[in-house]
N, C-alpha and C positions, 0 to 999 in steps of 0.2 A: 759238459763244460761247467767248471765251478764259477759261481758268481759271488762277488763281494756283497755282503749284507749290511755293511756299515759305510759311513761316509769318510772313513779314515784311510781307505785304500784307493789309490788312483792309478790308472794305467795310461800309457801313451797311446796315441792314435795307432802307431805301428803295432803295438801289442794287441789292440782290439781288432784291427782290420788291416792286415798286411797288404791286401790288394789296394786299398785306398792310399796307403803310404807310398807304394811303388808307383801308382798312377800319378801321385803328386810330384814325385821326383822326375817322372817322365815329362810332365808339363814344364817343370823348370828347365829340363834339358832342351826340350823343343823350342820354348820361347827364347832361351839364350842363343840357340843355334840360329833362329830367325833374326834376332837382333844383330848378331855378328855378320849377317849377310846383307844388312842394309848399308848402302853406299851413299856418301855425300860428296859433292864436287867431282863425281865420276870415279874416284879411286881411293877414297878414304872411308874406313869402316870402324868408327870409334864406339859404336853402341854395344858391342859385345862386352867391352871392358866396363862400360857403364852398368850393364846388367850384373856383372860380377861384384861391382862395388855397392850395388843398391838392393839386390834381391834378398829375401829373408835368409838369415844365416843357416837355418835348418836345411836349406837346399843348396848351400854354397858349392859343394863339390859337383853336384849335377849341373849347376850353372857353369862352372869352370870347364867341365867336359864338353858341354854343349857349345860354349863359345869357342873353345879350342878346335872342336870338330868343324865348326862353321868357317873358321879362318883357314883350316887346312884344305877345305874343298876349293876347287878351281873357281876363281873370280877375278874381277878387275882390280881388286884391292892391291895397293902398292905396298911391297915389302911385308908379307903376312907375318914373318917372324917378329916384326916390331909389335904387332898386336898380341901375339902369343906371349911374348915377354911381359907386356903390359898386363895381360890377364893374370899371369902368375904373380906379378908384383902386387896387383890389387888384392888377390886372394891372400897373399902373405900379410898384407897390411891388416885385413879384416881378422885373420886368424890370430895375429899377434895381439891386437887391441880388443879382442872380443870380450875380455873380462872387465874392461873399463866401461861400465854401463852408461855412465853419464856422458862419456865422450862419444860412444857409438850411437847414442840417441840424439846427439846434436844435429841439427839440420845441415850443417856444413860438412859433416863427416863423409857421407857418401860422395858428394861432389869432389871433395879433396882426394878421396881414395881412387877416384877415376881420373881426375885431372893430372895428378902428379905422375903416375906411371906412363900415361900416354905422352905427356909433355917430355919427360926425361928420355924415354926411348926414342921419341922423334928427334930430340936434340942430339942424341947419340948418332943417329943416321946422318944428320946434318954435318957433324964434325968429321965423320968417317968419309963422307962423299964430297965434302966441301960445297954444299949446295948454295944456291943463290938466296938473296934476301926474300924473294917471293916465296920460295919453298919454306923458309923459316916461318913466314907469316901464315902459310897454310897449315903447318904443323901446330902452330899456336892456336889457330882457329879450331883445328880438330880437337885439341885438348880441351878448349873451352866448351865445345859441343859435348864432349864426353862428360865433363863435370855438370853441365846444365841438364843433360838428359838423365844423369844419375840422380839428380834431385827429383825430377819428375817420376822416375821409376820408384824411388824410395817412398814418395808420397802415395803413389798408386798402390804399392804393395801394402802399405799400412791400411789404406782404405779397404782393400780386398780382405785383409786379415781381420779387420774390425767387424765384418759382417753387417755393416750398415746398409740400409736400403738406398736406392738411387735418389729417392725423393728428399733425403736428408742432407745431400751433398751441397756445398756452397759453390759459388762460381769458380773460385780458385781450385778446388778439388776436381771439379768437372774439367777444367782446362788441363790439369796435370794428367788426368786419365785419358783425355782426348789425344794429347801429344804422345803418350805412351803407346796407345793403340796405333797411332799414325806411324810410329817407328817400326812396330811389328809388321804393319802392312807395307812399309817401304821395302822390306826384304823381299816381298813378293812382286815388286815392280819389275824385276828382271825376268820374271816368268812371263814371256810374251808369246803371242800368236800373231805373227805379222807385226803391225804397229800397235796392237792392243796389249796393254799390260794388265795382268790379273790383279796386281796390288792396287792400281788406280781405279779399276772397276769396283773393287770392294770398298775403296775409300768413298766413291760417289754414292754407293748404296748406303753406307753409314751416314753420310751427310743428309741424304733424303729422309732417312728414318729419324735423325735428330731434329730436322726441320718439321717433320710431321708431328712429332710428339713434344717438341720443345719450342715450337714457334720460332720467332725471330731470334731469340737468344740461343736456342739449340742449334739452328741452322748456321748462325754466325760463328759460334764457338767451334763447331765441327768443321765448317768450311775453312776458317782461318788456320786451325791446327793442321788439317790435311794439306792445305796449300803451302804452309810454311815447310812442312816436312818434305813433300814431294818436289817443291821448287828447288830444294837444295841437292836433289839426287844427282842430276846431270845437267850439263849445259844445254841450253835450248828449250828448257821447260820452265823457265822463270815465270811465264804467264800463268801458271797454275795457281800461284799464290793469290792473284786477283780473281781468276776465274772461279775457283772453288769458294772463295770468300763471298764474292758477289752472288754466285749461284745459291749458296747456302742461305744467305740473308733473304733473297727474293723468294726462295722456296718456303722459308718460314713465314714471310708476309702473306703468301697465298695458301698456306696450309689450312686455315679455317674453311676455305672454299671446297677443299677435297684433295684427294691424292693426285688426280689427273692435273688439276690446276697447279699444284705444287711442282709436279714433274715438268710441265710446260714452262713454268717460270724459271726453273733451273736450266733447262735446255737453252732458252733464249739468252739468259744472262751469261751462261758459259760461252755461248757463241759470240756475244758482243765483246766479252773480255778477250777472246781469242783473236780478234781482228788485228791486234797490235803486233802479232807475231809474223815475222817475215818467212818463217820456215813453213811452207805449205804442207809438207808431209807430216809435220808435228801437229798442225791444226786438224788435218783429216783424221789422224790417229786419235786425237783427243775427242773428236766428234763421234767416232766409232765407239770409243770407250763410254761416252755419255749415253749413246743410244743403247748399247748392250746393258749398261747398269740400270737405266730407267725401265727397260722391258723386264729385266729380272726383278726389280723392285715392285713393279705392278703385279707380277705373277705371285709374289710371296703373300701369304695370308697376313691380314692386318694384325692379328693377335701376336705375331712374332715380336713386334715392337712394344707390346704392352708394358714390359718392365721399365721403359723409358718415361712413362707417364709421371709427371711431377718432378722429373729430374731438373728441369730448367725453370719451372714455374714456382714462384713464391709469392702468391697473391696477397695483397694488403686487404684483408677482409676484416673490417672493423667490427662488424656485428659478431663475427665468429670469435674474435679476440675478446670481446666483452663477455660473450657466453662462457668462454674458457675461463676468464677471470672469475666470474661468479661461481663456476663449478669448482675452481681451486679453493676459493674462499669457503664454500660450503664444506668441502672435504676436510680442509684444515680445521675448521670449527668443530666438525663432528668428531674428527680424530682426537682433538683436544679433550672433548667431553668424554670420549671412550677411555682415554688414558686416565682421566680423573676418576672414573668409576673403577678402573682396574686398581688404582691406588687405594681406594676405599676398601675394595675386596681384600687386597693383600694385607692391609692394616688390620682388618677385622679378623681374618684367619690367623694372622700372626699373634694377636692378643689371645685368641682361644688356645692356640698351641702353647703359648707361654704359660698360661694358667694351668693347662693340663700337664705339661711336661717339665715345669720348673722344679729344681731340686728342693726337697723338704727336709728340714732339720730332724724330723722324726725318724728319717732313714738312718741318721747317725746312731740313734739309740737302738733301733731294730737290728742294725748290723752288729753292734756290740753284744746285744742279747743273744743273737744267733752264734757269734764266734766264741763267747766266753760262758754265758749262763747256761746254754743248752746242754753242755757237757759237765755241768757242776752237780754234785750230789745234793746240794740244797735247792735245786731247781723247783721241786714241789713246794717247799716252804716259801720261797720268794715269789714265785710266779703263778702259784695256784691258790695257796691260802692267803697270801698278802700281796696280791697283784696290784691293788690300788696304791698301797704304800710304796711298793718298789717303783711303779711307774711315776708316781709323784716325785720320788727321789731323782729320777732322771730328768723329768720335766723342769725341776727347779734349777737344773744346770744351764738352761738355755741362755738366760740373761748374763750369767757369769762367763759363758763361752763368748758371747758377743762383745763383752767388755774386755776380757783378758786374752781371748784367743785360745786359751787352754785352761784345764782345771787341775787341782791337786786334791789330796785326801780331805782337806778341811772344807772343800766345797760340797761334799755330801753331808746329809743330815746325820746326826749321831747314831740313830737307830740303824740305818742302812750300813754305815761305816763299821759298826760294831759286829753285825751279824754276817757281813759279806766275807767269805773266806778267800775270794779272789779279787780283792779290791785293787791291788797294783795292776793286775791284768785288765780290769775294767777301765782304770785310768788311762793306761796306754792305748787301749782300743778306742775309747771315746776321743782322745786327742788326735789319734791318727785318722779316724774316720771324719772328724770335724775339719781337718786340714784338706782332705779330699773333697769334702762338701764345699768348702770355700773356693777351692780351685774351680770346681764345676760350676758353682754359682757365678763366679767372675766370667767364666767362658760363656755361660748362657746369657749373662747381661750384655757381653760384647756382641754375641750373635744377635740378640734382640736389637741392639743399637744398629748393627749392620742392616738388619731387616727393615728397621725404621728408615734408614738412609736410602735403601733401595726403593721403598715406598715413596719417599720424598722425591726421588729422581723421576718417578712417574708423574708426580705433580709438577715438577720443574719442566719436564718435557711438554706436558699439557699446557703450561703457561707460555712456553716458547711458541707452540703452534697457535695459541690464541693471539699472541703478539703479531705473528706473521699474518694471520687472517685480518687483524685490525689494520695492519699496515697496507695490505692489498686493498682493503675496503676504501682507503683514502684515494686510491688512484682511479681516475675516471677514464683514462684513455692511454693506449700504447701507440707511440709514434714510430711506425716502422721505417718511414722515409728518413727520419732523423737518425735512427739506429744504423741504417745503411751508410749514411754520411759519416757518422762517428767511426764505424768500422774501417772505412777508407782512410780516415785520418790516422787511426792507429797503425794500419799497415804501412802507411807512408812514414811513420815514425819508427818502423822496425819492430812493431809489436803485433803478434798474431793473435787476434781476439778469438776466443772460443764462443762467446755469446755476448751480445750487446742488447740492453733493454733501456729504452727511453720512455719515461712515463710522466704524464702530467696529472696533477691532482685537481681537486675541485676548485682550487684557487689559481689554476693555470700555472702552477710552478712545476717546472720540469726537473726531474732527477734522472741521472743516468747510472746504470749499474753495468759494469764490464767484468767479465771473467776471461782471464788470459792464462797462458802457460806462465810458469815462474819466470820472472824477468832477469834471468842470469845473463850477464854480459851486455845488457841493454842499458845505456845511459839515458835515464828518463828525465827530460827537462820538463818539470811540472808546469812551469809558467808558459812555455811555448805550446805544450800540448793543450793546456786550458784555453789559451788564446785562439788556437786553431779550431777547437771544438766549438767555442763561442761563435766564431765566424761562420762555420757551416750551419749551425743551428739557429743563427740570428738571435741569440740570447746571450746574456752575460753570466758565466759560470765562475765559481770559485775553484781553487785547486783541489785535486782529488784526495780522498782518504783512501789509503792503500793498506791492505792486509794480505798476508800470505798463509795458506793452510795446505799442507800435503801436496806441494808441487803446483798449486794453482794460486793465482794472484787475483784479488778482487779490488777493483777501483770503483769507489762510490763518489759521484759528482752531483752537486746541487747548484741551482742558480745562485748568483751572487746576491746575498741578502742586504738588508738595510745597514746592518752594523758589521763591524769587524772587531777583533779583540787583540790588544797588545798585552803580552804577558811577561812576567819576570819572576824568577824563583831563586831563593837563597837558602842554604842549608848550613847547619853546624853539627858535627859529629861528636858524640860523647867522648871526652878526653882527647879531642882533636885527632881521633883515629881516622884511618882511611875509609873505613866502612861505616855507613850511616844506616840506622835501623828504620829510617823513613824512606818511602819511595813516592814519587809523584809523576804525573803525566798530564799533558793537556793537548787536545787535538780536536779537529773538526770531524764529526761522524759522517760527513757526506750527505746529511739530510738537513743542513742548515742549522745545526746546533754545535756550539763549542762546549766540549766536555773538559772538566778539570777534576783530577783525582789526587788525593793524598791518602796513603796507607801507612800506618804506624805499627810496626811489629812490636809486640809487647817485650819490654826489656831494652837492652842495648847490645851492641856488638854484632857478631856474625849471625847468631841465631835470630835476632830480631830483624836483621837485614834480609835474611832468607824469607822469613814470613811476610815482611812488608813488600819485598820485591815480587814474591809469588802472588800475593793478593792483588797488587796493583797491575802486574803484567797480565795475569789471566783475565782480570776484569776489563782492562783496556782492549785486549784482543777480542773478547766476546762482544763488546759494544761496537767495535769497528766492524765486526762480522755481521752486525744487524740484529743481534739478540737483545731482547729487552733488559732493562736494568734489574728488575726483580728476579727474573730467571738467571741472569748472570751472577747475581749475588748468591743465590742458592748453589750454583755450580762451584763458585769460589769457596763457599763455606764447606761444601763436601770435600773439595780438594784439600783444604787445610786439615780437616778432621781425619782423613785417611792418609795424610802425608807420612806420618810415622806414629809410633806408639806413644810418643810424648805429646804433651799438650801444646798446641800451636794456636796463638791468638793474634789477631790483627784488627785494627780499626779501619774503617772505610769512610772517607769524606768525599762525596761526589756532588758536583754542581753542573747542571746542564742549562746553558743559556741559548734560547732561541734567537738567532741573529736576525730573523725577519721582523720580530715584534718586541724583542727585549724581555720576554717572559723568562723567569729564572726559577728553576726547581732545585731544591736542596734535598739530598738523600744521605742520611748519616747512619752508620752502624758503629756505635761506640766512639764516635768522633767528637772532639770538643767544639766550641763555638766558632762561628764564622762572623765576619764583619763586612757590612756593606757601607759605602758612602754614597748617599743619594741626595742630590741637591746640596752638597757640602756638609751634610749631617751624617754622623756615624750611627749605624743601626746594628745591634748584636742579634745574631740568629743562633738560637740554642734549641737543640732537639735531643734530649736524653735518650740513650739507646744502648744496647749491648753490642760488644764486638763480635766478630765472626770467629768460628772455630771452637765454640763452647757447646752450643745446642744445635740439634737438628733443625728445629724450627727457628728461622732467623728472617727478619724483615727489616727493610729500611724504615727509619722514621723520617717522614717527609714534611716539607714545608715549601711555600712558594712565595715569590716576590717578583719584582720587575726592575729593570735598569734602563737608563736612557744614556744619551751621549755624555761622555766624560765621567760617568759614575764608576765606582771602583768595587771590586769584589776581592776580599782577602780571606784565604783559607790558611789555617794554622794547624800544626801538630801541638800536642799538649805541652811539649817542652818550652814553647814560647809563652805559655801562660802561667809560669811558676810565680811571677810577681803580679798576677792579676791581669785584667784586661782594660782597665780605665786608661792607662797610659798608651795602650795600643790604639784605642779609639781616638784619643787626643792627637796622636801622631798621624793617623789616617786623615783626620779632619784638617789638620794644618798643612799637610803635604800639598804642594802646588807645582810639583815637577811634572815632567812629560814622559819619563822613562820608568815604568813600573819596577824594573830591576833595582833601581836605586832605593825605592821605598822598601822592597823586600829585604835588601841588605841592611838598611837602617834599622828595621824592626829586629832582625836577628842579632845585630850588634848590641842594641839596647837590652834585648832579652837576656843576653849573657851577662852584661854589666849590672843589671838590676837584681839578679838572683843573689840572695844573701844567706841561703840555708846551707852553703858549703857543698851542695851536690851539683851534678852536671847531668845533662840529658841531651838526646838528639833533638834538633830544632829544624823545622821546615816552614817556610813562609812563601806562599804562592799568591801573587798579586796580578789581577787582570783588570785592564782599563778598557772601557767600551768606547769605540770610535765609530764615526760614520764612514761608510764606504764612499770614496770619491767617485 
């Protein structure tokens, strides 16, 4: 058998192991057949259609065949052709829409693909037979059950396909899996020996195992799920919903005492719940089932249930979380240092290679000598008797080539020009070889620049890891109870959280980080969500900072700080064009800081607008994602340098205001002055620096200050400063309005009117006023 030796060839599972592929299809067929045999309300069987709508598409035809076979087998199901038609319709829907990836991955797709066929075929029977309203209601209930179970089947199928261990499942995922298993067991409820049902015996065994290894949570979830499913099967068994739920909970309560205590607790609880049933035969049958199931459970080895360990338990172990935090910090810090050393090694080797392999202009002359002089009859005279003179004649050409880029006859000394019989050929050869030399030198210089950029990326990554380690170091404790409450709030708002982290720092300030799936189609009311999170956590939070990357959404929320910011921005485009070369943004980073950014693309018009928007947009996204300012700047700088072969330059003016204490940090890269108004006096902040997109090595020039209530911060692009800054300081000091937008517009208007050099430029003015939170 041939084996692939590279990672570029892949084979499907079927190609590698046909037996496993066939077995997988048989499993789909069997499970679908069982689902189609499960009855609710005595004569309705919607679960086979739900299986067709929800099971993985790779087994769709096996599922269709299994469900169809189940409906064709004799049963108490009413009008089997109704279900067969619904199966085919559900399969047609999935086959038709399978290429629409975003649609088929939507959580509503599987329920809709099950509900619509069951509902439509049911209504067709109603119209043909003229059924009563009660029958219409039952068909509607059947369709709703099909849609609901399709959702549970779809969630369970994804869990199985993900390969996750049971200990990583959350409560919702466990409930979906329990209900799915319950439906499969429901199909076995009709396999009876006297009053004893095989399906219900297996359900009791499953409840006891869940209670043994999952405690109260496991027993309750399994009991409720089994009770709901089996209580819907036929009339006269409604007591099972209470009996199984109560029995599962009590079995979980006594599970720490031992298996026998757990079994006894289940038996008595089930018996108490059964007393409400008037049908003595049903009660006796149920007691027989409990007795058989408990004996079977006691005879099974304990290790059979070992995979369930950790499925329902998520302990709040503070000491363990603190140890984990320290471990993560140490690993991040060590990884940062390792990447820094890799960068140094790459740079050192790169320099050595460049020194050893860089093109040499002497190669131009050697190539000419080999091509022209070696076949000349005067070779002995020029290169044996007068080697030094001939070599000096070539060496004297170097400066002339660098200045003019080529040579002619007059550039050789008179002696060489007089004696050389092949001077025209020498001239052509030198000029041709020098052009090749320049091309290779330019390519090597560009390659060296790329190598330097790669080396810088190691340093940037190292800095990012150090920033993350420093951020984690500030957090003293993780609040798991608060995280659970926040998760419930999100689910109530229609948002499915992937992960929620609530952390408090050494100053007892809580910050919340939430990762969810992309919020497509979800109308997020930030104010209501923030108010509800504040209520359940008993703290006051500010609205979240939201960023989206590759299908995942990150919400960063911090406690409400002492201050808040009111901002206003005004712009003027060069020549009153629609496109402005300046870009700006202001946002809360979710950690209690208000960030303001202005980026000025060099020049005017579309090219400047692209550079400015690119610099501002990437920087904003990185900061929102929690990456440090210095690392973000290096990433933006690299992006501008590799954007195209042409030079791309932009300035960055960034201000970060800590809303808890008023500390203000300025970070400038080629940006002009900024102006503060503190206690009514204007202060100019200047920090000369280079713009980004020029050099590999780029850093912010930083300064710091502080603001209090009613102080102002004014960020400007250089277009506003053509007539100086004195008048701007005066305008800022005299302004006594309440809306920063008005001051921004006033400065832009005055900047245009005061310019007297006959030129125009893009102008951006961003004004922020500090206010106290009420």
